[in-house]
Legacy VTK file of the C-alpha trace (Angstrom):
# vtk DataFile Version 3.0
C-alpha trace
ASCII
DATASET POLYDATA
POINTS 237 float
-17.732 -13.802 16.506
-14.432 -14.123 18.250
-12.519 -10.625 18.207
-9.239 -11.911 19.714
-7.149 -12.384 16.167
-5.854 -9.140 14.592
-7.407 -7.902 11.550
-5.374 -6.376 8.088
-7.274 -4.557 5.631
-5.589 -4.698 2.468
-6.120 -2.485 -0.672
-5.306 -3.327 -4.434
-5.507 -7.134 -3.186
-6.698 -8.997 -6.370
-2.847 -9.753 -7.616
1.034 -8.638 -7.484
1.897 -7.428 -4.233
-1.555 -7.097 -2.716
-1.783 -10.737 -2.955
1.176 -11.607 -1.448
0.392 -9.462 1.842
-3.084 -11.151 1.930
-0.974 -14.488 1.977
1.418 -12.916 4.079
-0.492 -11.608 6.821
-3.049 -14.780 6.707
0.494 -16.780 7.653
0.848 -14.540 10.360
-2.449 -15.543 11.817
-4.510 -12.593 10.634
-7.966 -12.621 9.379
-7.919 -10.431 6.729
-10.124 -7.683 4.417
-8.952 -7.871 0.860
-10.186 -5.015 -1.524
-9.819 -4.115 -5.400
-12.499 -3.289 -8.285
-12.203 -7.070 -9.419
-11.714 -9.030 -6.167
-13.679 -12.529 -5.981
-15.199 -13.735 -3.397
-13.073 -16.014 -0.952
-14.383 -19.057 0.347
-11.847 -18.910 3.499
-13.696 -18.005 6.964
-10.607 -16.046 7.625
-10.839 -13.395 4.531
-13.672 -10.777 3.903
-13.581 -9.843 0.261
-15.043 -6.498 -0.864
-14.686 -5.268 -4.844
-15.306 -1.887 -5.302
-13.049 1.086 -6.594
-11.359 2.475 -3.181
-11.490 5.896 -4.234
-15.333 5.835 -3.498
-16.226 6.645 0.116
-19.205 4.327 -0.183
-16.566 1.300 -0.834
-14.427 2.671 1.920
-17.279 2.609 4.437
-18.325 -0.965 2.917
-14.479 -2.515 3.589
-13.999 -1.044 7.237
-17.380 -1.639 7.933
-17.275 -5.049 6.712
-14.285 -6.030 9.068
-15.838 -4.541 12.046
-19.022 -6.398 11.380
-17.491 -9.760 10.363
-14.366 -9.638 12.588
-15.123 -7.191 15.191
-12.037 -4.895 14.754
-9.276 -3.396 12.582
-5.608 -3.448 13.838
-3.991 -2.696 10.347
-4.413 -1.068 7.068
-1.936 -1.409 4.193
-2.686 0.749 1.315
-1.524 -0.590 -1.530
-3.858 0.307 -4.457
-2.366 2.630 -6.791
-1.859 3.652 -10.291
1.257 4.485 -12.183
1.762 6.169 -15.284
4.794 6.907 -16.890
4.907 10.029 -19.659
6.574 13.143 -20.453
5.073 15.631 -17.815
3.266 17.943 -21.227
2.340 14.593 -22.526
-0.109 13.939 -19.328
-3.629 13.915 -19.977
-6.314 15.466 -17.742
-7.914 12.022 -17.732
-4.103 10.673 -16.478
-4.287 13.255 -13.581
-7.623 12.184 -12.485
-6.612 8.525 -12.480
-3.768 8.834 -10.574
-5.414 11.381 -8.048
-8.179 9.120 -7.612
-6.460 6.040 -6.262
-3.263 7.179 -5.064
-4.565 9.767 -3.071
-8.456 9.947 -3.145
-8.561 6.353 -2.118
-5.998 6.590 0.568
-7.892 9.397 2.300
-11.284 7.534 2.742
-10.148 4.382 3.955
-7.291 5.960 6.086
-9.720 8.083 7.392
-12.086 5.474 8.397
-9.527 2.632 9.876
-7.989 5.512 12.077
-11.434 6.529 13.367
-11.823 3.115 14.201
-8.192 2.428 15.562
-8.492 5.342 17.986
-11.874 3.660 19.706
-9.684 0.369 20.041
-6.849 2.243 21.250
-4.089 1.411 18.422
-3.335 0.431 15.472
-1.073 0.759 12.127
-1.363 2.413 8.895
1.703 1.272 5.928
1.468 2.973 2.820
3.052 1.623 0.033
4.600 4.371 -2.541
7.603 4.400 -5.113
11.509 5.019 -4.839
10.680 7.174 -7.604
9.379 9.914 -4.937
13.386 10.628 -3.725
15.210 9.182 -6.550
13.791 9.922 -10.065
15.102 7.943 -13.303
16.125 9.955 -15.956
14.676 7.423 -18.231
11.462 6.674 -16.419
9.203 10.008 -16.606
7.137 10.057 -13.332
6.143 13.282 -12.366
2.140 12.319 -11.109
4.036 9.813 -9.273
6.136 11.716 -7.561
3.106 13.902 -6.926
0.674 11.364 -5.700
2.721 8.909 -4.249
5.035 11.797 -2.801
1.941 12.962 -0.916
1.636 9.482 0.745
5.106 9.667 1.645
4.895 13.030 3.294
1.500 11.976 5.043
3.069 9.406 6.376
4.992 11.573 8.898
2.452 14.084 9.352
0.447 11.218 10.480
3.013 9.454 12.616
3.499 12.403 14.683
-0.406 13.394 15.271
-1.215 9.723 16.568
2.116 9.004 18.141
0.634 9.220 21.421
-2.428 7.275 20.857
-1.113 4.468 19.946
-1.585 4.578 16.015
1.591 3.507 14.099
2.127 5.161 10.167
4.842 3.883 8.429
5.583 3.487 4.119
7.006 1.298 2.188
9.168 2.324 -0.853
9.080 -0.129 -3.787
11.348 0.229 -6.563
10.148 -2.080 -9.650
8.884 -5.215 -8.417
8.568 -8.453 -10.400
4.350 -8.510 -11.064
2.065 -9.291 -13.659
1.859 -5.552 -14.838
5.608 -5.942 -16.333
6.077 -8.201 -19.132
8.788 -11.050 -19.230
10.239 -9.230 -22.231
10.925 -6.045 -20.064
12.366 -7.726 -17.228
16.179 -7.787 -18.245
15.809 -3.671 -18.928
14.140 -3.260 -15.453
16.505 -4.895 -13.813
19.127 -2.504 -14.476
17.299 0.076 -12.778
18.808 -0.917 -9.732
22.260 -1.010 -8.328
21.547 -5.103 -7.225
20.863 -5.510 -10.987
17.537 -7.546 -10.703
13.915 -6.797 -10.227
12.313 -7.011 -6.659
9.982 -10.323 -5.725
6.613 -9.326 -4.066
7.800 -11.703 -1.176
10.832 -8.912 -0.549
7.903 -6.145 -0.214
5.607 -8.319 2.108
8.711 -8.990 4.277
9.000 -5.341 4.924
5.274 -4.586 5.407
5.205 -7.383 8.136
8.846 -6.070 9.620
7.431 -2.682 10.086
4.209 -4.685 11.664
6.088 -6.274 14.248
8.581 -3.035 14.955
6.847 -1.264 17.352
9.219 1.390 18.284
9.225 2.722 14.364
6.739 5.203 13.264
7.147 7.448 10.445
9.592 5.483 8.874
9.743 5.158 4.836
11.483 1.536 4.002
13.202 1.345 0.542
12.808 -1.770 -0.981
14.385 -0.807 -4.490
17.877 -2.600 -4.518
19.548 0.515 -3.720
18.081 2.783 -6.291
17.415 5.410 -3.382
20.707 5.599 -2.306
22.055 7.693 -5.447
23.117 7.859 -8.990
25.347 4.981 -10.486
LINES 1 238
237 0 1 2 3 4 5 6 7 8 9 10 11 12 13 14 15 16 17 18 19 20 21 22 23 24 25 26 27 28 29 30 31 32 33 34 35 36 37 38 39 40 41 42 43 44 45 46 47 48 49 50 51 52 53 54 55 56 57 58 59 60 61 62 63 64 65 66 67 68 69 70 71 72 73 74 75 76 77 78 79 80 81 82 83 84 85 86 87 88 89 90 91 92 93 94 95 96 97 98 99 100 101 102 103 104 105 106 107 108 109 110 111 112 113 114 115 116 117 118 119 120 121 122 123 124 125 126 127 128 129 130 131 132 133 134 135 136 137 138 139 140 141 142 143 144 145 146 147 148 149 150 151 152 153 154 155 156 157 158 159 160 161 162 163 164 165 166 167 168 169 170 171 172 173 174 175 176 177 178 179 180 181 182 183 184 185 186 187 188 189 190 191 192 193 194 195 196 197 198 199 200 201 202 203 204 205 206 207 208 209 210 211 212 213 214 215 216 217 218 219 220 221 222 223 224 225 226 227 228 229 230 231 232 233 234 235 236
């Protein structure tokens, strides 16, 4: 087994942004460990697909352990798995709260802790967290308190971990997308969703992938949240 090629671990990798990230890292010459609940086995020698709920510590063990066993290293972790439920705050249920906490924070905790341990042993690495532009610029028409609570936690911990590990060779950054054109948004909603961005359109998956890959190559950037939201974070319009 050659361990010379870099290895990226991507959660939420079966469709949309996650699927685009898998392709983007493969195109850059990386090997990839791809995780989601429903991901199918991949015939490529450069991809290890690990099915399961990333909020389960056992799944996190299999994801990082599998990366080391098959490819010998973990260079990059992209915490892309996420849940979004939009309701007025007083209408959220306990199940809503548990679901968003589980995917957005518990999943991040388990896999990031294991990945960073491996990166420390290797002498370096990079973690990228996918958050949302709603953390810094809420929209009146899109009630999103639980997204702000959970993804806001990822935004804050990005800076905390960046400082904690800056002198250990590990960078930690975040990407905060606006509304991206993925299968979760029905085509009939696209026109109204485009209006949530000053640029007047939805984002494309490739634009989020390009942002993550920029951060991957930006060796002097850590603790950064890069907005890919058509200007939505800049203020009211």
